C-alpha positions in Angstrom: -20.0 71.4 37.3 -18.9 70.0 34.0 -16.5 66.9 34.2 -13.7 66.7 31.5 -13.0 63.3 30.5 -10.4 61.7 27.8 -11.2 58.6 25.9 -8.2 56.8 24.2 -9.4 55.0 21.5 -8.7 53.2 18.3 -10.6 54.0 14.9 -12.7 50.8 14.1 -12.5 49.5 17.6 -15.9 48.0 18.4 -15.5 48.3 22.3 -14.5 51.9 21.5 -17.8 52.5 19.9 -19.7 50.6 22.6 -18.0 53.0 25.2 -18.6 56.0 23.5 -22.3 55.3 22.9 -22.7 54.7 26.8 -20.8 57.9 27.7 -23.0 59.9 24.9 -26.0 58.8 26.7 -24.8 59.9 30.0 -23.0 63.0 28.8 -26.2 65.4 29.4 -27.0 63.7 32.6 -23.6 63.8 34.2 -22.4 67.2 32.6 -19.5 65.4 30.5 -17.2 67.0 28.5 -15.4 63.9 26.2 -12.0 64.7 24.5 -11.5 62.0 22.3 -7.9 61.0 21.2 -6.9 58.3 18.8 -3.9 56.5 19.7 -3.0 55.0 16.2 0.0 56.4 15.1 1.2 57.9 18.0 4.1 55.7 19.5 4.2 56.9 23.0 0.2 56.5 23.4 0.4 53.1 21.5 3.0 52.0 24.1 1.0 53.3 27.2 -2.5 51.8 26.3 -1.6 49.4 23.5 -4.4 46.7 23.5 -5.7 48.5 26.9 -8.2 50.5 24.8 -10.8 52.1 25.1 -9.3 53.7 28.3 -11.4 56.6 30.2 -9.2 58.9 32.1 -10.0 62.2 34.1 -7.1 64.4 35.2 -4.5 61.9 34.4 -6.2 59.1 36.3 -7.4 55.8 34.7 -11.2 55.5 35.5 -11.7 52.2 33.5 -10.5 50.4 30.1 -12.5 48.0 27.9 -16.1 48.7 29.1 -17.3 51.5 30.8 -17.6 51.2 34.5 -20.4 53.2 35.6 -19.9 52.6 39.4 -15.8 53.9 38.8 -17.1 56.7 36.9 -19.6 57.9 39.4 -17.1 57.5 42.2 -14.6 59.6 40.1 -17.2 62.4 39.8 -18.1 62.3 43.2 -14.6 62.8 44.3 -13.8 65.8 42.2 
């Protein structure tokens, strides 16, 4: 079963790049489908996430932000 996740990020953000690298490493193991959304230039997303990026969400639920929390991600997957 595939798990659809959304990563809200900003181009050039080193924390975003770090989280993406970790997610790409886990992608095949955990069967993750990643949607990447750059919040730059989107006022509503800028207001919602601002400096709280990267933010990893699934089904509209925030899983973690700033750094990949593998425990929170695993918990999310187990409850899907």
